[in-house]
C-alpha positions as CSV (number, residue, x, y, z in Angstrom):
1,X,-83.6,89.6,93.8
2,X,-82.6,89.9,90.4
3,X,-80.2,92.7,89.1
4,X,-82.1,95.7,87.5
5,X,-79.1,96.3,85.0
6,X,-79.6,92.7,83.5
7,X,-83.3,93.2,83.3
8,X,-82.6,96.1,81.3
9,X,-80.0,94.8,79.2
10,X,-82.1,91.5,78.9
11,X,-85.1,93.5,77.6
12,X,-83.0,95.6,75.0
13,X,-81.6,92.8,73.7
14,X,-85.4,91.1,73.5
15,X,-86.0,93.8,70.7
16,X,-82.6,93.4,68.1
17,X,-84.0,90.3,66.5
18,X,-87.1,92.3,65.7
19,X,-85.4,94.6,63.7
20,X,-83.6,92.3,62.0
21,X,-86.2,90.8,60.9
22,X,-88.1,93.5,59.4
23,X,-85.2,94.7,57.5
24,X,-84.9,91.7,56.1
25,X,-87.8,91.9,55.1
26,X,-87.6,94.9,53.5
27,X,-84.8,93.8,51.6
28,X,-86.4,90.2,50.4
29,X,-89.8,92.6,49.4
30,X,-87.2,95.5,47.6
31,X,-85.0,92.8,45.9
32,X,-88.6,91.1,44.5
33,X,-90.0,94.4,43.0
34,X,-86.4,95.0,41.2
35,X,-86.4,91.3,39.7
36,X,-90.0,92.1,38.5
37,X,-89.2,95.6,37.5
38,X,-86.2,93.8,36.0
39,X,-87.7,91.0,34.7
40,X,-90.9,93.7,33.2
41,X,-88.4,95.6,31.3
42,X,-86.9,92.2,29.7
43,X,-90.3,91.5,28.7
44,X,-90.5,94.9,27.1
45,X,-87.7,95.3,25.4
46,X,-88.1,91.5,24.1
47,X,-91.5,92.2,22.7
48,X,-90.8,95.7,21.4
49,X,-87.6,94.0,19.4
50,X,-90.0,91.2,18.1
51,X,-92.6,93.7,17.0
52,X,-90.1,95.8,15.4
53,X,-88.0,93.0,13.6
54,X,-91.7,92.0,12.5
55,X,-92.6,95.3,11.1
56,X,-89.8,95.6,9.5
57,X,-90.6,92.5,8.0
58,X,-93.6,93.7,7.2
59,X,-92.1,97.1,5.3
60,X,-89.4,94.9,3.4
61,X,-92.0,92.9,2.1
62,X,-93.9,95.2,1.5
63,X,-91.4,97.2,-0.8
64,X,-90.6,94.2,-2.1
65,X,-94.0,94.0,-3.5
66,X,-94.0,97.5,-4.5
67,X,-90.8,97.1,-6.6
68,X,-92.5,93.6,-8.3
69,X,-95.8,95.2,-8.7
70,X,-93.8,98.4,-10.6
71,X,-91.4,96.0,-12.3
72,X,-94.9,94.2,-13.5
73,X,-95.9,97.8,-15.2
74,X,-92.6,98.6,-16.9
75,X,-92.4,94.6,-18.4
76,X,-90.8,95.2,-21.8
77,X,-87.4,95.8,-21.8
78,X,-87.1,99.4,-23.4
79,X,-88.5,100.9,-20.2
80,X,-85.2,100.2,-18.9
81,X,-84.0,103.3,-19.9
82,X,-86.7,104.9,-17.7
83,X,-84.3,105.5,-13.9
84,X,-86.3,104.0,-11.4
85,X,-87.5,107.1,-9.1
86,X,-89.3,107.9,-12.6
87,X,-90.9,104.4,-12.5
88,X,-92.0,104.7,-9.2
89,X,-93.4,108.3,-10.1
90,X,-95.4,107.1,-12.6
91,X,-96.4,104.0,-10.6
92,X,-97.7,106.4,-8.0
93,X,-99.6,108.7,-10.1
94,X,-101.3,105.4,-11.6
95,X,-102.1,104.1,-8.2
96,X,-103.7,108.0,-6.9
97,X,-105.7,107.7,-9.9
98,X,-107.3,104.2,-9.5
99,X,-105.6,103.3,-13.0
100,X,-104.0,100.1,-11.7
101,X,-107.2,97.9,-12.0
102,X,-106.4,97.6,-15.5
103,X,-108.1,100.9,-16.6
104,X,-104.9,102.0,-18.3
105,X,-101.4,100.7,-18.7
106,X,-98.0,100.8,-20.5
107,X,-97.8,99.7,-23.7
108,X,-96.5,95.5,-23.8
109,X,-95.2,95.9,-27.9
110,X,-91.4,96.5,-27.5
111,X,-91.8,97.9,-31.0
112,X,-93.9,100.7,-29.8
113,X,-92.4,101.5,-26.1
114,X,-89.1,102.7,-27.3
115,X,-91.6,105.7,-28.7
116,X,-93.8,106.6,-25.9
117,X,-91.7,107.9,-23.6
118,X,-89.4,111.3,-23.6
119,X,-86.6,113.3,-21.4
120,X,-86.0,116.9,-21.4
121,X,-86.0,120.1,-19.5
122,X,-89.7,120.8,-21.0
123,X,-90.7,123.8,-18.5
124,X,-86.6,125.3,-19.1
125,X,-86.2,125.5,-15.3
126,X,-82.7,125.6,-15.4
127,X,-81.9,122.5,-12.9
128,X,-80.0,119.6,-14.2
129,X,-83.0,117.4,-13.8
130,X,-85.4,115.9,-16.8
131,X,-88.7,115.8,-17.4
132,X,-90.8,112.7,-18.2
133,X,-93.2,112.8,-20.8
134,X,-95.0,109.4,-20.9
135,X,-98.1,107.8,-22.9
136,X,-100.3,105.5,-21.0
137,X,-102.6,103.5,-22.8
138,X,-106.7,102.9,-22.7
139,X,-108.0,99.3,-21.8
140,X,-109.6,100.0,-25.0
141,X,-106.7,99.6,-26.9
142,X,-107.3,103.2,-28.9
143,X,-107.1,105.8,-26.4
144,X,-104.6,107.3,-24.5
145,X,-103.0,109.8,-22.1
146,X,-99.7,112.4,-22.1
147,X,-98.5,112.3,-19.2
148,X,-95.6,114.9,-18.1
149,X,-93.4,114.6,-14.7
150,X,-90.7,116.6,-13.2
151,X,-88.0,114.6,-11.4
152,X,-90.0,115.3,-8.0
153,X,-92.8,113.3,-9.4
154,X,-95.0,116.7,-9.4
155,X,-97.6,117.0,-12.4
156,X,-96.8,119.2,-15.1
157,X,-99.4,118.6,-18.1
158,X,-102.0,115.8,-19.2
159,X,-103.8,115.3,-22.4
160,X,-106.3,113.1,-23.4
161,X,-106.4,111.7,-27.2
162,X,-109.8,109.8,-27.7
163,X,-109.3,107.0,-30.6
164,X,-105.7,108.1,-30.9
165,X,-102.2,106.4,-29.8
166,X,-99.6,108.9,-30.3
167,X,-95.9,108.4,-30.4
168,X,-93.4,111.1,-29.1
169,X,-90.1,112.0,-29.4
170,X,-88.2,115.3,-27.4
171,X,-85.5,118.0,-29.1
172,X,-83.6,120.3,-27.9
173,X,-83.9,124.3,-27.0
174,X,-83.6,126.1,-30.3
175,X,-84.6,123.4,-32.7
176,X,-86.4,124.5,-35.5
177,X,-90.1,124.1,-35.4
178,X,-93.2,125.8,-36.6
179,X,-95.2,128.0,-34.4
180,X,-97.2,130.7,-35.0
181,X,-96.5,130.9,-39.2
182,X,-95.8,128.8,-41.7
183,X,-91.8,129.5,-40.7
184,X,-89.6,127.4,-39.0
185,X,-88.1,129.8,-35.7
186,X,-85.8,128.0,-32.8
187,X,-88.0,126.6,-30.3
188,X,-87.1,128.7,-27.1
189,X,-87.1,125.8,-24.8
190,X,-86.8,122.1,-24.7
191,X,-90.2,120.4,-26.5
192,X,-91.9,117.6,-27.1
193,X,-93.1,116.0,-30.9
194,X,-96.6,114.1,-31.0
195,X,-97.2,112.3,-33.5
196,X,-100.1,110.6,-35.2
197,X,-101.2,108.9,-38.4
198,X,-103.8,112.3,-38.8
199,X,-101.1,115.0,-36.9
200,X,-97.9,116.0,-36.0
201,X,-97.4,119.1,-33.3
202,X,-95.0,120.5,-31.1
203,X,-96.0,120.7,-27.2
204,X,-94.1,123.9,-26.1
205,X,-94.3,125.6,-22.7
206,X,-94.7,129.4,-22.8
207,X,-92.7,131.0,-20.0
208,X,-94.7,134.1,-20.0
209,X,-98.3,132.9,-19.7
210,X,-97.1,130.1,-17.7
211,X,-98.3,127.0,-19.4
212,X,-97.9,124.5,-22.1
213,X,-99.5,125.3,-25.9
214,X,-99.2,123.2,-29.3
215,X,-98.1,124.2,-32.7
216,X,-99.0,122.0,-35.5
217,X,-95.9,121.1,-37.7
218,X,-96.2,121.1,-40.8
219,X,-95.0,118.2,-43.8
220,X,-93.6,118.7,-46.8
221,X,-96.5,117.8,-48.7
222,X,-98.7,119.9,-46.7
223,X,-96.3,122.8,-47.5
224,X,-96.6,122.0,-50.8
225,X,-100.2,122.0,-51.0
226,X,-100.8,125.0,-49.6
227,X,-98.3,126.8,-51.7
228,X,-100.0,125.5,-54.8
229,X,-103.6,126.6,-53.6
230,X,-102.1,130.3,-52.4
231,X,-100.4,130.2,-56.2
232,X,-103.6,128.9,-57.7
233,X,-105.4,131.5,-55.8
234,X,-103.1,134.1,-57.0
235,X,-103.9,133.3,-60.9
236,X,-107.1,133.5,-60.4
237,X,-107.5,136.6,-59.1
238,X,-105.3,137.9,-61.7
239,X,-107.6,136.7,-64.3
240,X,-110.8,137.8,-62.7
241,X,-109.1,141.2,-62.4
242,X,-107.9,141.3,-66.3
243,X,-111.2,140.0,-67.3
244,X,-112.9,143.1,-65.7
245,X,-110.6,145.8,-67.3
246,X,-111.3,143.9,-70.7
247,X,-114.7,144.4,-70.3
248,X,-114.5,148.1,-69.2
249,X,-112.4,149.0,-72.0
250,X,-114.7,146.8,-74.9
251,X,-117.4,149.2,-73.1
252,X,-115.3,152.6,-73.4
253,X,-114.3,152.2,-76.9
254,X,-117.5,150.5,-78.4
255,X,-118.9,152.8,-81.7
256,X,-122.6,153.7,-81.7
257,X,-123.4,153.4,-85.9
258,X,-124.3,157.3,-87.3
259,X,-128.4,157.5,-87.7
260,X,-129.1,160.0,-89.9
261,X,-132.0,162.3,-89.3
262,X,-134.4,160.3,-91.5
263,X,-133.9,157.4,-89.9
264,X,-134.8,159.1,-86.4
265,X,-137.9,160.2,-88.4
266,X,-139.1,156.6,-89.3
267,X,-138.1,155.4,-85.9
268,X,-140.4,157.7,-84.2
269,X,-143.2,157.1,-86.8
270,X,-143.1,153.5,-85.6
């Protein structure tokens, strides 16, 4: 007859391999899950990095293409005097208004290019950054736009010139210009001179009314012509007054011939 303790001991030992087997299986499963997770994380970061690299390459390519497009817009060397940030503002303005399809462009003539942009503190805003004025030309080669930006690229002023291609240059505050009368006065702020073969005018910002105004700038020939006309009108006026006075004096001093009583009688008979 077997010992009960032996059976009990034997029965207890019979469960140990099963428990070890379960633990081993669990460890294997956990290891597999950890490996899959690690592999997944690795794949994710690999793909993410590749995606970011691709995006960065595209961004860099896009930036290069943008720089190339801007440079093609400012193709004349005289435009090198315009800082890159201002060039970008002009490009963005033209792109936003769909002008880059050839509707408008910047002159390709070197001799003209240096006279189609100018810098100045046109709004007298007391900051150290200048505003920029530039002429862009229509594809009809005879019309244009004057556009004025601040250093942030914000549009300050725009004016169309039908059948005109003006040139521009800036002047400093205090420069003498013609404003409300035929008399040179100091400009209240930096301004712009706009010239064509038909006119010359100053663009001046009015801080009180918060707007730009234009004032005709007289040439010496125009001033001489105005003065000559004024002198001529004054002479005409003097002659007319003198003539009227002479007539009045003549009438006043006219002597009526003396008629005798017989003359009256004869006239009466007739």
